[in-house]
N, C-alpha and C positions, 0 to 999 in steps of 0.2 A: 503494500499500498507506501501508494507515497505520500508525502507531508501535506499535500492538499486534502488529498482525499482524507486523511486522518484528521485533520482539521475540519474539515465538514464534517465529519463522522460525530465529532467532539461537539461541535456545535449543534448538531440534530440532534443528540442524545442530551444535550441541555436544554435545549428548547421542549424536546419530549417532556422533561421532570419539570420544568418551567410549568407548560401548559395542566400537566398531571398535577399539581400542587395547588396552582392556582384554581382549578377545578372542583379542587377539594375543598379549601377554603371557603369558595363561593355556595357548594352545596351546604355548608357548616351553617355559613352564615343566614342562609334561606331558611333552614331547619330552625337554629335559633329566632330569626324574625317569624316564624309560624309560631314557634312555644310561646314566644313572649306576647304576639296577639291573642293568642289564644288565652292566656293565663289573666290577661286585661280583660276580655270579653267574659271569662269567668267571672273573675271579680267583681265586674260592673253589674252582673246578671245576678250574682249573690247577693239578694237586696238585707237580708237580715245577718249577713258577713260571718254566718255558720261555718263556712268550708264546703257547702252543700247545696245543690240546686235540687228545689223543689218543681215538683212538676209546673206549678206557676212561674216562678222564677226562671223555669227553662224557655216556656212558652213566650213570656217577656222579650229577657234579653237575649235569649239563643234557640229561636224558631226552629232550625233544623233539628237541633240533638231533640225538642221536644217531639219532634215529628216519630223520631224512634226512641222513645223515652223506656217505656216497658222491654224493648230490648238490651238499651244498656243498662239498665238497672237490673244486674245479676244477682244480686243479694235481696231484692224485693222488698225496699225497706222505705219504696216512695220518695227517693233524692238522689241524685245522680254525684257518684264522688271525682275528683278529679282523676284518680285511679282507674274509677271504671270508664271512664270519658276516654283516657288514653289506650285502654285494652279494646275498646270498640273502635277507635281509629286505626290502631295497628291491626286488628281481624280484618277491617276493610281492606286497606291496604295490603295483606298479603293475597285477598282473594282477587287482586289485581290481574 
């Protein structure tokens, strides 16, 4: 391999590594933004600030969750926890 070809190969590898790291950072920041926004929406919907969403709180503040309330409420206690919501989202993503 000539010196020029070797340099081109090194540049190509460095560019590929840079793009991969950039994609990972972008993915993490997108995921973090989603998590932050979801937490803010949950907090805003949690009118009594007990850390759970009742059916009424979900209907008022997070209507898409309210549509699937019974499916998300796996312990059937009449309220949604962040854990139940996260499990539901992960289940939906895995089904895609």
